[in-house]
C-alpha positions in Angstrom: -35.8 -20.7 74.8 -39.2 -20.2 73.3 -38.5 -16.4 73.2 -35.3 -17.0 71.2 -37.1 -19.2 68.8 -39.8 -16.6 68.4 -37.2 -13.9 67.8 -35.5 -15.9 65.1 -38.7 -16.5 63.3 -39.8 -12.9 63.6 -36.7 -11.3 62.1 -36.0 -13.9 59.4 -36.2 -12.1 56.0 -38.6 -13.4 53.3 -37.4 -16.8 52.1 -35.6 -16.2 48.8 -35.9 -19.9 47.8 -39.6 -19.8 48.1 -39.8 -16.5 46.2 -37.7 -17.9 43.4 -39.8 -21.1 43.2 -43.0 -19.0 43.1 -41.6 -16.8 40.4 -40.6 -19.8 38.3 -44.1 -21.3 38.7 -45.7 -18.0 37.6 -43.2 -17.6 34.7 -44.7 -20.3 32.6 -48.1 -18.8 32.7 -46.9 -15.3 32.0 -44.7 -16.5 29.1 -47.7 -18.1 27.6 -49.4 -14.7 27.7 -46.3 -13.0 26.2 -45.4 -14.7 22.9 -42.8 -12.0 22.2 -41.1 -12.8 25.5 -41.1 -16.5 24.7 -39.5 -15.8 21.3 -36.8 -13.8 23.1 -36.0 -16.7 25.4 -35.9 -19.1 22.5 -33.5 -16.9 20.5 -31.3 -16.5 23.6 -31.4 -20.3 24.3 -30.4 -20.9 20.7 -27.5 -18.5 21.0 -26.2 -20.3 24.1 -26.5 -23.7 22.4 -24.7 -22.4 19.3 -21.9 -21.0 21.6 -21.6 -24.4 23.4 -21.7 -26.6 20.3 -19.9 -24.3 17.8 -17.3 -26.9 16.7 -20.1 -29.3 15.8 -22.4 -26.8 14.1 -19.9 -24.8 12.0 -19.6 -26.3 8.5 -16.0 -25.0 8.1 -13.0 -24.0 10.1 -13.6 -20.3 10.8 -9.9 -19.4 10.3 -9.0 -21.4 7.2 -8.4 -19.2 4.2 -9.3 -20.4 0.7 -8.5 -17.4 -1.5 -10.1 -19.1 -4.6 -13.4 -18.8 -2.8 -13.0 -15.1 -1.8 -16.1 -12.9 -1.7 -18.5 -15.6 -2.8 -22.2 -14.6 -2.4 -24.5 -16.7 -0.2 -25.1 -20.1 -1.6 -25.9 -23.7 -0.6 -22.2 -24.3 0.0 -21.8 -21.0 2.0 -25.2 -19.9 3.3 -23.8 -16.5 4.5 -21.2 -16.1 1.8 -17.4 -15.8 2.2 -15.2 -12.9 3.2 -12.2 -11.4 1.4 -10.0 -14.3 2.5 -12.4 -17.0 1.4 -13.4 -17.9 5.0 -17.0 -19.1 5.5 -18.9 -16.3 7.2 -21.5 -18.5 8.7 -18.8 -20.5 10.5 -17.2 -17.3 11.7 -20.6 -16.1 13.0 -21.1 -19.3 14.9 -17.7 -19.2 16.6 -18.2 -15.4 17.1 -21.3 -16.3 19.2 -18.9 -17.8 21.7 -17.0 -14.6 22.0 -20.1 -12.5 22.4 -21.6 -14.8 25.1 -18.3 -15.0 26.9 -18.0 -11.2 26.9 -21.6 -10.6 28.1 -21.3 -13.2 30.9 -17.9 -12.1 32.1 -19.0 -8.4 32.3 -22.2 -9.4 34.1 -20.3 -11.4 36.6 -18.0 -8.5 37.3 -20.5 -5.6 37.2 -23.4 -7.3 39.1 -21.6 -7.9 42.4 -19.7 -4.6 42.3 -22.8 -2.5 41.5 -24.9 -4.4 44.1 -22.3 -4.0 46.8 -21.8 -0.3 46.2 -25.5 0.4 45.9 -26.7 -1.5 49.0 -23.8 0.0 51.2 -24.7 3.5 50.0 -28.5 3.0 50.6 -28.1 1.3 53.9 -25.6 3.5 55.7 -26.6 6.8 54.1 -25.0 10.0 55.2 -21.4 10.6 54.2 -20.9 7.0 52.9 -23.9 7.5 50.6 -22.7 10.9 49.4 -19.1 9.7 48.7 -20.2 6.5 46.8 -22.9 8.3 44.8 -20.6 11.2 43.8 -18.1 8.6 42.5 -20.9 7.0 40.6 -22.0 10.3 39.2 -18.5 11.0 38.0 -18.4 7.8 36.0 -21.9 8.4 34.7 -21.0 11.9 33.5 -18.8 10.4 30.8 -20.3 8.6 27.7 -19.8 4.9 28.4 -18.5 4.1 25.0 -15.9 7.0 25.1 -14.8 5.9 28.6 -14.5 2.3 27.5 -12.5 3.4 24.5 -10.1 5.4 26.7 -9.6 2.4 29.1 -9.1 0.0 26.2 -6.6 2.2 24.5 -4.7 2.7 27.8 -4.7 -1.0 28.7 -4.0 -2.4 25.2 -6.1 -4.2 22.6 -7.5 -7.6 23.4 -10.7 -9.4 24.5 -9.8 -9.4 28.2 -9.0 -5.7 28.0 -12.3 -5.0 26.4 -14.1 -6.9 29.2 -12.3 -4.9 31.8 -12.8 -1.6 30.0 -16.6 -2.2 29.6 -16.9 -3.4 33.2 -15.3 -0.2 34.5 -18.0 1.8 32.9 -21.1 -0.5 33.3 -21.5 -0.7 37.1 -23.0 2.8 37.9 -26.6 2.1 36.7 -26.5 -1.2 38.8 -25.3 0.7 41.8 -27.9 3.4 41.6 -30.7 0.8 41.2 -29.4 -1.2 44.2 -29.2 2.0 46.3 -32.9 2.8 45.5 -34.0 -0.7 46.4 -31.9 -0.6 49.6 -33.5 2.7 50.6 -36.9 1.0 50.5 -35.9 -2.3 52.1 -34.1 -0.8 55.1 -37.4 0.7 56.3 -39.3 -2.6 56.2 -40.7 -4.2 59.3 -38.5 -7.3 59.3 -35.3 -5.1 59.1 -36.6 -3.1 62.1 -37.3 -6.3 64.0 -33.8 -7.5 63.2 -32.3 -4.3 64.7 -34.5 -4.7 67.7 -33.2 -8.2 68.4 -29.6 -7.2 68.1 -28.6 -8.2 64.5 -25.3 -6.6 63.5 -25.3 -4.0 60.7 -23.2 -6.3 58.5 -25.7 -9.1 59.0 -28.6 -6.9 58.2 -26.8 -5.6 55.1 -25.8 -9.0 53.6 -28.6 -11.3 54.8 -31.7 -9.0 54.9 -31.2 -6.1 52.4 -28.9 -7.3 49.7 -30.9 -10.5 48.8 -34.0 -8.4 48.3 -32.2 -6.2 45.7 -31.0 -9.2 43.6 -34.1 -9.6 41.4 -34.0 -6.0 40.3 -30.3 -6.2 39.6 -30.7 -9.3 37.5 -33.4 -7.6 35.4 -31.2 -4.5 35.0 -28.2 -6.7 34.0 -30.3 -8.4 31.4 -31.4 -5.2 29.9 -27.8 -3.9 29.9 -26.6 -6.9 28.0 -27.7 -5.4 24.7 -25.7 -2.3 25.3 -22.7 -4.5 26.3 -22.9 -6.3 23.0 -23.0 -3.0 21.1 -20.1 -1.6 23.1 -18.0 -4.7 22.7 -18.8 -4.7 18.9 -17.8 -1.1 18.8 -14.4 -1.8 20.4 -13.9 -4.7 18.0 -14.8 -2.5 15.1 -12.1 -0.1 16.2 -9.5 -2.8 16.7 -9.6 -2.7 20.5 -11.5 -5.9 21.1 -10.7 -9.5 20.2 -7.8 -9.5 17.8 -7.5 -11.3 14.4 -8.1 -14.0 13.4 -10.7 -14.3 16.1 -14.2 -14.1 14.5 -15.5 -11.2 16.6 -18.7 -9.6 15.1 -17.6 -6.0 15.3 -14.2 -6.8 13.8 -16.0 -8.7 11.0 -18.1 -5.6 10.2 -14.9 -3.5 10.2 -13.2 -5.8 7.7 -16.3 -5.9 5.5 -17.1 -2.2 5.4 -14.8 -1.6 2.4 -16.8 -4.1 0.4 -20.3 -2.8 1.3 -21.2 -1.6 -2.2 -20.3 -4.7 -4.2 -20.2 -7.5 -1.6 -22.8 -6.5 1.0 -23.0 -9.8 2.8 -19.5 -9.5 4.3 -20.6 -6.7 6.6 -24.4 -7.2 6.7 -24.3 -10.8 8.1 -22.4 -10.0 11.3 -24.6 -6.9 11.7 -27.7 -9.1 11.6 -26.1 -11.3 14.2 -25.6 -8.3 16.5 -29.1 -7.2 15.9 -30.7 -10.5 16.8 -28.5 -11.0 19.9 -29.3 -7.4 21.2 -33.0 -7.8 20.4 -33.2 -11.1 22.2 -31.5 -9.7 25.4 -33.8 -6.7 25.4 -36.9 -8.8 25.0 -35.8 -11.2 27.7 -34.9 -8.3 30.1 -38.3 -6.7 29.5 -40.1 -10.0 30.1 -38.1 -10.7 33.3 -39.0 -7.3 34.6 -42.7 -8.1 34.1 -42.3 -11.5 35.9 -40.1 -10.4 38.8 -41.7 -7.0 39.4 -45.5 -6.9 39.2 -45.4 -3.1 39.3 -44.2 -3.1 35.7 -46.5 -5.8 34.4 -48.5 -4.9 31.3 -52.2 -4.4 31.9 
């Protein structure tokens, strides 16, 4: 009985809960030393609050047209101006935050598990399984992600859900390759060897010993990818393959305002600024999370 207890203790992988708790305790100190990272978290938090409380924060209905107020410059009544239909741009940007956050979270929820599963399976089993999965990954990576997303979106039909699916089909390969690299390292650790020695099945080793150790790196990579996801989604919206009118999608707003750029710059510039801030916030947060979760990348 004592041998069984000793065996269980010996092969148990590092406690993920304790690792997360330790990382959270260290995060506060590291964020204090990284004011830029703190700013990124604040901006991201504000975007999430805006998305949640959009109906309370928007001064006007984003879809109500007041033609008499068309193309009004920024003012106290309309801080971001109005578009060609007299709709308040600030209100549309606020509601557009919901679409952006929804798109980013939906794609992350789809891409994260798929990339993690493919990567850890390839890295753990190796051989023909690794070769087959990685060649499929290489095929997807050989196409420019935006062009491939455009092809999928055009084939599936325009719409927000279609854009989410199209981007997801092109965004998983980097996650898979990262998870594979992590799995190749973790599978040779002492506790995995001990688990094999004490008779743990291959599936148990894969899902309870290797996959959890790859999750922090996958989370960091997903966060860094979110800026690219925002730009790709905006590109699809710009081309009319994303959220359809009258939805206040930022890319579609830029597309509608491009014809007024010379005389009424705010119609296209304001959603462009929103895309810039959101992408910048996700990049800063991803870089900061990398420093927190992986000391190898910490700044000296």
